[in-house]
C-alpha positions as CSV (number, residue, x, y, z in Angstrom):
1,X,89.4,5.3,-122.6
2,X,88.0,4.4,-119.3
3,X,85.8,7.0,-117.4
4,X,82.9,6.7,-115.0
5,X,79.3,7.8,-115.7
6,X,77.0,8.5,-112.8
7,X,73.3,9.4,-113.0
8,X,72.1,12.6,-111.3
9,X,68.9,11.1,-109.6
10,X,67.4,14.5,-108.8
11,X,66.6,14.6,-112.5
12,X,64.9,11.2,-112.6
13,X,61.2,10.5,-113.0
14,X,59.9,10.1,-109.4
15,X,56.6,8.7,-110.6
16,X,58.5,5.6,-111.7
17,X,61.6,5.7,-109.5
18,X,61.9,1.9,-109.2
19,X,61.8,1.5,-113.0
20,X,64.3,4.4,-113.5
21,X,66.8,2.7,-111.2
22,X,66.3,-0.6,-113.1
23,X,66.6,1.0,-116.5
24,X,69.8,2.9,-115.6
25,X,71.3,-0.3,-114.2
26,X,70.5,-2.2,-117.3
27,X,71.9,0.6,-119.4
28,X,75.3,0.3,-117.7
29,X,75.4,3.3,-115.4
30,X,78.4,3.1,-113.1
31,X,76.8,4.7,-110.0
32,X,73.9,6.8,-108.7
33,X,74.5,10.4,-107.7
34,X,72.3,11.5,-104.8
35,X,71.9,15.3,-104.3
36,X,70.6,16.2,-100.9
37,X,69.8,19.9,-100.3
38,X,68.5,21.5,-97.2
39,X,67.2,24.8,-98.5
40,X,69.8,26.7,-96.5
41,X,73.3,25.9,-97.9
42,X,71.7,26.1,-101.3
43,X,68.4,27.9,-102.2
44,X,66.6,24.7,-103.0
45,X,65.3,21.4,-101.6
46,X,66.1,18.2,-103.5
47,X,66.4,14.6,-102.5
48,X,65.8,13.3,-99.0
49,X,67.2,10.7,-96.7
50,X,64.4,8.4,-97.7
51,X,65.1,8.8,-101.4
52,X,68.7,7.9,-100.7
53,X,67.7,4.9,-98.5
54,X,65.4,3.6,-101.2
55,X,67.9,3.8,-104.0
56,X,70.5,2.1,-101.8
57,X,68.1,-0.7,-101.3
58,X,67.1,-1.0,-105.0
59,X,70.6,-1.3,-106.5
60,X,74.0,-2.9,-105.8
61,X,75.7,-0.1,-107.7
62,X,77.7,2.4,-105.7
63,X,76.1,5.6,-104.5
64,X,77.7,9.1,-104.7
65,X,76.0,11.1,-102.0
66,X,76.4,14.9,-102.4
67,X,75.5,16.7,-99.2
68,X,74.6,20.3,-100.0
69,X,73.7,21.0,-96.4
70,X,74.8,23.3,-93.6
71,X,77.0,21.7,-90.9
72,X,76.9,18.1,-92.2
73,X,78.8,16.8,-89.2
74,X,75.6,17.4,-87.1
75,X,73.7,14.8,-89.2
76,X,76.4,12.7,-90.9
77,X,75.5,9.6,-88.9
78,X,72.0,9.3,-90.2
79,X,73.3,9.2,-93.7
80,X,76.2,6.9,-93.1
81,X,74.0,4.2,-91.4
82,X,72.0,3.7,-94.6
83,X,75.0,3.5,-97.0
84,X,77.3,0.6,-97.8
85,X,81.1,0.4,-97.5
86,X,82.6,1.8,-100.7
87,X,79.9,4.4,-101.3
88,X,81.1,8.0,-101.6
89,X,80.0,11.0,-99.5
90,X,80.9,14.5,-100.7
91,X,80.7,17.5,-98.4
92,X,81.2,21.2,-99.1
93,X,84.2,22.3,-96.9
94,X,82.8,25.8,-96.4
95,X,79.5,24.4,-95.0
96,X,81.3,23.1,-91.9
97,X,83.5,24.7,-89.2
98,X,85.8,21.7,-89.1
99,X,85.4,19.7,-92.3
100,X,88.2,17.4,-91.6
101,X,86.2,16.0,-88.6
102,X,83.3,15.2,-90.9
103,X,85.6,13.6,-93.5
104,X,87.2,11.4,-90.8
105,X,83.7,10.2,-89.8
106,X,83.1,9.2,-93.4
107,X,86.4,7.4,-93.5
108,X,85.8,5.6,-90.2
109,X,82.4,4.3,-91.5
110,X,84.2,2.7,-94.5
111,X,83.0,5.2,-97.1
112,X,85.0,7.1,-99.7
113,X,85.5,10.7,-98.5
114,X,85.1,13.5,-101.0
115,X,84.7,17.3,-101.2
116,X,82.6,19.3,-103.6
117,X,84.2,22.5,-104.9
118,X,81.9,25.3,-105.9
119,X,82.6,27.6,-108.8
120,X,83.4,30.5,-106.4
121,X,85.6,28.3,-104.1
122,X,89.4,28.6,-104.9
123,X,91.7,25.6,-104.9
124,X,93.9,27.3,-102.3
125,X,91.1,27.3,-99.7
126,X,90.7,23.5,-99.9
127,X,94.3,22.6,-100.3
128,X,94.6,20.8,-97.0
129,X,91.4,18.8,-97.6
130,X,93.0,17.5,-100.8
131,X,95.4,15.5,-98.6
132,X,92.5,13.7,-96.9
133,X,89.9,13.0,-99.6
134,X,89.9,10.4,-102.4
135,X,87.5,12.3,-104.7
136,X,87.0,15.9,-105.6
137,X,83.7,16.9,-107.3
138,X,84.2,20.1,-109.3
139,X,80.9,22.0,-109.7
140,X,80.9,23.6,-113.1
141,X,77.7,25.4,-112.2
142,X,76.4,27.0,-109.0
143,X,75.0,24.3,-106.8
144,X,71.3,24.0,-106.2
145,X,69.4,23.5,-109.5
146,X,69.6,21.3,-112.6
147,X,69.8,22.7,-116.1
148,X,72.2,25.6,-115.6
149,X,74.8,26.9,-118.0
150,X,78.5,25.9,-117.7
151,X,80.7,28.6,-116.1
152,X,83.8,28.8,-118.4
153,X,86.2,30.0,-115.7
154,X,85.8,26.7,-113.9
155,X,88.1,25.2,-116.6
156,X,91.1,26.8,-115.1
157,X,90.3,25.4,-111.7
158,X,90.1,21.9,-113.2
159,X,93.5,22.4,-114.8
160,X,95.0,23.3,-111.5
161,X,93.4,20.4,-109.7
162,X,94.5,18.0,-112.4
163,X,98.1,19.1,-111.8
164,X,97.7,18.2,-108.1
165,X,95.8,14.9,-108.2
166,X,98.7,12.5,-108.5
167,X,100.8,14.0,-105.8
168,X,97.8,14.3,-103.4
169,X,96.2,11.0,-104.5
170,X,92.7,12.0,-105.4
171,X,90.5,11.5,-108.4
172,X,88.6,14.3,-110.1
173,X,84.9,14.3,-111.0
174,X,82.7,16.7,-113.0
175,X,79.2,17.9,-111.9
176,X,77.0,20.3,-113.8
177,X,76.1,21.0,-117.4
178,X,78.0,17.9,-118.6
179,X,77.8,17.8,-122.4
180,X,79.6,15.4,-124.8
181,X,82.1,18.1,-125.7
182,X,83.1,18.5,-122.1
183,X,83.7,14.7,-121.8
184,X,85.7,14.8,-125.0
185,X,87.9,17.5,-123.7
186,X,88.4,16.6,-120.1
187,X,88.4,12.8,-119.9
188,X,91.7,12.5,-121.9
189,X,93.1,15.1,-119.5
190,X,92.4,13.0,-116.5
191,X,88.9,13.7,-115.2
192,X,87.8,10.3,-113.9
193,X,84.0,10.6,-114.0
194,X,81.1,12.7,-115.0
195,X,77.7,13.3,-113.4
196,X,75.0,13.1,-116.1
197,X,71.8,15.1,-115.7
198,X,69.4,16.9,-118.1
199,X,72.1,18.0,-120.5
200,X,72.8,14.4,-121.7
201,X,70.8,11.8,-120.0
202,X,67.4,12.7,-118.5
203,X,64.3,14.0,-120.3
204,X,65.4,12.6,-123.7
205,X,63.5,10.4,-126.1
206,X,66.5,8.1,-126.5
207,X,66.7,5.0,-124.2
208,X,69.3,5.3,-121.5
209,X,71.3,2.3,-123.0
210,X,71.7,4.1,-126.3
211,X,72.7,7.4,-124.6
212,X,75.4,5.7,-122.4
213,X,76.7,3.6,-125.3
214,X,77.0,6.7,-127.5
215,X,78.9,8.5,-124.7
216,X,81.3,5.6,-124.2
217,X,81.9,5.4,-127.9
218,X,83.0,9.1,-128.3
219,X,86.0,9.5,-130.5
220,X,88.9,11.0,-128.5
């Protein structure tokens, strides 16, 4: 079964970031997930524009840029100019007055448009956005910090989104508390990719290559 694995780089070792990127590439990671937080939309600061720019220069793998910032349309240009065609940019619809304008800017720049859906955001409130985007990132935890517990009620939201994805032409991705049992359950149901953080990938004694190989060899 084919599914994508992306590394949540806010969990990486920043004392050896160049080596982290190289090790993850050699291990077979599919893409690099960049969480940018402004301390306003979420109560935390995470990666910066410079972190994103460095990782973009250090790898040919795609980047998934997750903008957890207020009014992303005001600053979308400074992110897009450092990305490559085919990279993904996710915004939170409720963080913008007119999210479709921001998504159109992402499309015009040749990037893949996406939205991130918080645990407390209903599918109904983002329905029109589903007709524009190519990727939907479902947050299974409240955004802003790594190492949180999975919120079980998000499972019903994923089921609803899976029922819509073919008709509206988007792919579904999982972000937060991603464990092996979640991949076993949701990859066969149609979730396309999974963001890996401290639950499965980072802060372990096992090399990244062994970890990713074990995930890809899960018995469905």
